[in-house]
C-alpha positions in Angstrom: -36.5 -42.3 17.9 -33.8 -39.9 19.0 -31.2 -42.6 18.8 -32.1 -43.4 15.2 -32.0 -39.7 14.3 -28.6 -39.2 15.9 -27.3 -42.3 14.1 -28.7 -41.1 10.8 -27.2 -37.6 11.1 -23.8 -38.9 12.3 -23.7 -41.4 9.4 -24.8 -38.9 6.8 -22.0 -36.4 7.3 -18.7 -38.0 6.1 -15.5 -36.4 7.2 -14.0 -34.2 4.5 -10.8 -35.4 2.8 -8.3 -32.6 2.0 -7.6 -33.2 -1.7 -6.8 -29.8 -3.1 -4.9 -29.5 -6.3 -1.8 -27.3 -5.6 -2.0 -25.8 -9.1 -5.4 -24.3 -8.4 -4.4 -22.5 -5.2 -0.9 -21.1 -6.0 -0.5 -17.9 -8.0 2.2 -19.3 -10.3 4.5 -17.2 -12.4 1.8 -14.8 -13.6 0.8 -14.0 -10.0 4.5 -13.4 -9.1 4.9 -11.1 -12.0 1.8 -9.1 -11.0 2.9 -8.8 -7.4 6.5 -7.8 -8.5 5.0 -5.1 -10.9 2.8 -3.7 -8.1 5.8 -3.6 -5.7 8.0 -1.8 -8.3 5.1 0.7 -8.9 4.8 1.4 -5.2 8.5 2.0 -4.9 8.5 4.3 -7.8 5.5 6.3 -6.5 7.1 6.6 -3.0 10.4 7.8 -4.6 8.5 10.4 -6.8 6.4 11.7 -3.9 9.5 12.1 -1.7 11.2 14.1 -4.5 8.1 16.3 -4.9 7.8 16.9 -1.2 11.5 17.8 -1.0 11.2 20.3 -3.9 8.1 22.0 -2.3 9.9 22.3 1.0 13.0 23.8 -0.6 10.9 26.2 -2.6 9.1 27.3 0.6 12.3 27.9 2.4 13.7 30.0 -0.5 10.4 32.0 -0.7 10.7 32.7 3.0 14.3 33.9 2.6 13.3 36.2 -0.3 10.4 37.6 1.6 12.6 38.3 4.7 15.2 40.0 2.5 12.5 42.1 0.8 11.1 43.0 4.1 14.5 44.1 5.4 15.1 46.2 2.2 11.7 47.9 2.7 12.4 48.6 6.4 15.9 50.0 5.5 14.3 52.3 2.8 11.8 53.8 5.2 14.3 54.6 7.9 
């Protein structure tokens, strides 16, 4: 009984044959265009964020300098 069942199960499962159509699994020109657009968008966003961070840092440094100068003027006026 067991031998017949093993033979039946072994015979019932054929080995898969890899026949995949390459056109169905490759992105093609449209996929390339989408990925290129996403890459360009990421580069632009990184560039813009770096510019904004640089501006904010410079503004902060200028504000610190102005505050220090104002503090020195106030200290000189009181003395």
